C-alpha positions in Angstrom: 14.7 43.8 -0.6 13.6 43.5 -4.3 15.6 45.5 -6.7 13.9 48.6 -8.0 11.2 48.6 -5.2 10.8 52.1 -3.7 11.1 52.3 0.0 8.3 54.8 0.4 5.5 52.8 -1.1 1.9 54.0 -0.9 0.1 53.5 2.3 -3.5 52.4 1.7 -6.9 52.3 3.2 -9.1 49.6 1.7 -12.7 48.2 2.4 -12.8 44.5 3.3 -15.5 42.1 2.2 -16.9 42.4 5.7 -17.2 46.2 5.5 -14.3 47.1 7.6 -11.6 49.8 6.8 -8.2 48.0 6.7 -5.1 50.2 6.8 -1.9 48.8 5.2 1.7 50.1 5.4 5.4 49.0 5.7 8.1 49.3 8.5 11.7 48.7 8.1 13.5 46.9 11.0 17.3 46.2 11.3 18.1 42.6 10.6 20.3 41.3 13.5 22.6 39.3 11.2 23.1 41.5 8.2 22.6 44.8 10.0 20.5 45.9 6.9 17.0 47.2 6.9 14.4 44.6 6.2 10.8 45.5 5.1 7.8 44.2 7.1 4.2 44.5 6.0 1.7 45.7 8.5 -2.2 45.8 8.2 -5.2 45.9 10.5 -8.8 46.8 10.5 -9.4 50.0 12.4 -13.3 50.3 12.1 -16.4 49.4 10.3 -17.9 51.4 7.4 -21.2 51.8 9.3 -19.5 53.6 12.1 -16.4 55.3 10.6 -15.7 57.3 7.5 -12.9 56.5 5.2 -11.2 59.9 6.1 -11.2 58.8 9.7 -9.3 55.7 8.8 -6.8 57.7 6.8 -6.3 59.8 9.9 -5.3 56.7 12.0 -3.1 55.5 9.2 -1.2 58.8 9.3 -0.5 58.1 12.9 1.2 54.8 12.1 5.1 54.8 11.9 6.7 55.7 8.5 9.9 54.1 7.3 11.8 57.3 8.0 10.8 57.2 11.7 11.2 53.6 12.5 14.7 52.3 13.0 14.6 49.8 15.9 16.6 46.6 16.2 14.8 43.5 15.2 16.4 41.4 17.8 15.0 43.0 21.0 18.0 45.0 22.2 15.9 48.2 22.5 14.9 48.7 26.1 11.3 48.5 27.2 11.4 52.2 28.3 12.6 53.3 24.8 10.1 51.1 23.0 7.1 52.4 25.0 8.4 56.0 24.8 9.5 56.2 21.1 7.3 53.6 19.4 4.2 52.4 21.2 2.9 55.4 22.8 3.4 57.7 19.8 1.6 55.0 17.7 -1.4 54.4 19.9 -1.9 57.6 21.9 -3.6 59.3 18.9 -6.6 57.0 19.5 -6.7 57.6 23.3 -9.0 60.0 25.1 -7.3 62.7 27.1 -8.3 60.9 30.5 -7.1 57.5 29.1 -3.7 59.1 28.0 -3.2 60.6 31.5 -4.1 57.2 33.2 -1.7 55.2 31.0 1.1 57.7 31.3 0.6 57.5 35.2 0.8 53.8 35.2 3.9 53.8 33.0 5.6 56.3 35.2 4.6 54.9 38.6 4.4 51.2 38.2 5.8 49.9 34.9 9.0 51.9 34.1 10.4 51.6 37.6 10.5 47.8 36.9 11.4 47.6 33.2 12.6 51.2 32.0 16.2 49.9 31.3 15.5 46.2 30.6 16.0 45.2 27.0 12.9 43.6 25.4 14.7 40.4 24.8 15.5 40.0 28.5 11.9 40.6 29.8 10.6 37.2 30.9 7.2 35.9 32.1 8.7 35.6 35.5 9.7 39.2 35.7 6.3 40.4 34.6 4.4 38.0 36.9 6.5 39.1 39.9 5.6 42.7 39.3 1.9 41.8 39.6 2.6 39.8 42.7 4.4 42.7 44.4 1.6 45.0 43.4 -0.9 42.7 45.1 1.4 42.4 48.2 1.7 46.2 48.3 -2.2 46.6 48.5 -2.9 47.9 45.0 -6.5 47.1 43.8 -7.3 44.5 41.2 -8.2 47.4 38.7 -4.9 49.0 39.0 -3.0 45.7 38.5 -5.2 44.6 35.7 -4.7 48.0 33.8 -0.8 47.7 34.3 -1.0 44.1 32.9 -3.0 45.3 29.9 -0.6 48.2 29.1 2.5 45.8 29.3 0.8 43.1 27.3 -0.3 45.6 24.6 3.2 47.1 24.4 4.9 43.7 24.0 2.2 42.6 21.5 3.1 45.5 19.3 6.7 44.4 19.6 6.0 41.0 18.4 3.8 42.3 15.6 6.8 44.4 14.4 9.1 41.4 14.7 11.2 43.0 17.4 10.3 40.1 19.8 9.5 36.5 19.1 6.6 36.1 21.6 4.6 38.1 24.1 5.7 36.9 27.5 2.9 38.8 29.3 0.2 37.1 27.5 -0.4 34.2 30.0 0.4 36.2 33.2 -2.3 36.4 35.8 -3.4 38.9 38.4 -3.2 37.3 41.9 -6.2 37.1 44.1 -6.6 40.5 45.6 -9.1 41.0 48.5 -11.7 43.6 47.9 -11.2 46.8 49.9 -13.7 47.7 52.5 -16.4 50.0 51.2 -18.0 52.9 52.9 -21.1 52.0 54.8 -24.3 53.3 53.1 -25.2 55.2 56.3 -21.9 57.1 55.9 -22.9 58.2 52.4 -26.0 59.8 53.8 -24.1 61.6 56.5 -21.5 63.0 54.1 -24.2 64.1 51.6 -26.2 65.8 54.5 -23.1 68.0 55.3 -22.7 69.1 51.7 -24.6 72.4 51.1 -23.3 73.6 47.8 -25.2 72.3 44.8 -21.9 71.7 42.8 -20.3 69.7 45.7 -23.4 67.6 46.1 -23.5 66.9 42.3 -19.8 65.9 42.2 -20.2 63.7 45.2 -23.3 61.9 43.8 -21.9 61.5 40.3 -18.5 60.3 41.6 -20.3 57.8 44.0 -22.7 56.2 41.6 -21.5 56.8 37.9 -18.1 55.0 38.0 -16.3 58.0 36.6 -12.4 58.4 36.8 -11.5 61.4 38.9 -10.0 63.1 35.8 -13.3 62.7 33.9 -15.4 64.0 36.9 -13.4 67.1 37.5 -12.3 68.3 34.1 
């Protein structure tokens, strides 16, 4: 770290040449050799000027980790559960809708953490991640569920790579096994079910849920 440089440098929002709002900030990670904090620059475009105000970009920047809050080892000894719970989710959940947050937390609790909760990031391998997807396919989970779990793991590890906690994202080239599409309800059965519903609200929920592809949490809230 350069002499005389303040640790709490100004975090900025700037307009790029392409019209995007770019946020810029620093995080401090522990060097595995010297055990001293090492500064790492972070920046990313969070939206376009035509669709986002600068004040909204500044709000996103405030959700990013500050030097006082980020103290994770730079060599991957933090566990996956700790990383997701203390770093990734707090950073990203501010931009999730309520339904998205509930869904992601359910996938973490039911599918991801049972496999990787206590595994250090440096010990997670492509084989481990791929075997999780293979088990999910064998246990009868849908392609959508398996794909969402993969996206969440891949995003969490990508953030670890971006913050120099891991060298590479081992989930990036994993694949979802071929999963047979589940049997769908015959069209005639939809008509019979609809005919048995007499309440207007129940009929509306049934029709919207059947044809508008909403999550159950979105439909019933």
